[in-house]
N, C-alpha and C positions, 0 to 999 in steps of 0.2 A: 648289268655290267658294273663297272667301277663307280659310275655316277650314283647308282642305287645305294652303295655303301655310304658314300658321302652325304647323300640326301637323308639317309636314315639317321645319321649322327648329327646333322646340322641343318636347321631350317634355313640358314643363310645360303648354304649350298643348294638346297632345294629351290630356293628363289632364283639363284643364278642359272640352274639347269632348266628352269621353266620360263625364263624371262625373254628369250630370243637373243640373248647376249652371246658372245663368242663361245662361252662354255657350253651352251646348248647346241649351237650350230656346229662347232668343231669337236665337241666332246673332250676339250682340253682344259685343264686347270693350270694356270700359271702360278709361279711363285710370286707372292705379293712383294711390291717394292720395299726395300729395307729389311727383308727376311733372307737369311742365308739358305742355301740349298740343304745343308745338313739339318738345320732347324725344321725346314718344311718336311724333310724326310721323317724326322721324329714325330712331327704332328700327324703325318699320314699314317705312320706306324700305329699311333694311338687310335686314330680313326678306324683303321682296319681291324686291329686286335682288341680294342676296348681296354687296353692297358699299355703301359710303357715297357719298352725293351731296350735293346742296345742302341737303337737309333735315337731314342729320346735321351739316352745318356750322353750322346755325342753333341746334342743340340744346345744352343744358347737358351737357358731357362727364361731369360727376359723375352726372347722372341717367341717362345712357346706360350708365355702369358699373353702376349699381344695377339697371337693367333687364336688362342682360346677365347679372347674377348671379341676379336673380329668375327669369328664364326660361331660364337655362342656354344662352345663345346664344354660340357660339364665333365668333371673328373680329372682332366689334365692339370688344371690349376691345383687341385687338391693333392695330386701326386707330387707336384713340384714342392708344395709346402711341407709334405711329409718326408719325401725321400730325395727330392731333386736339388735341394740347396745344401751344399757341403761347406766345410770350413774354408775351402779355397775360394769359394764364390760368394760367401755371405756378405762381404762389404759391397760388392757390385750389386747384389740383389737388394740390399738395404737401400742403397742410393736409388735404384730403379723404383722401389716402392714409394719413395718420397716424391716422385714426379707427379705433377698435378694433372694427370690424365686419368679420370675415373677414380674409383675407390680401390686403392691397393694397400689398404691398411692391413689386410691379412698377410701380405708379403712382408711388411715391416714387422708385424707381430711374430711371424715365423722366424725371421732373422734374429730377433731378440731372444726367442726361445732357444735357438741353436747356440747362440753365444752364451746364454746362461747355462745351458747344459754342458758346454765345453769348459766353463770355469769352475764347475763343481767337482 
């Protein structure tokens, strides 16, 4: 079922579904605290399709980074750095990259690249 897709994409989800926790008992995955429903939908879209589509485009990129870190999902962060940060969101993304939680220097570098490209 659906849990197999999540487990295949994330060892963290695999642990949740095999731990005896509510995810395994009820087969339900909740939206993590502090994450919007639209961002979680975008995250699930990436998990199911292996790429970003319209739901990712509606999501808050900062929340997608947090989700990719929480569940150790590769590829999503790379998409954000290549196509997910636009001129309208570059300042917020840059500020987010400066937060002292983990190494987000790639987010800062991506923002600097976008601004540099826009000035030329």
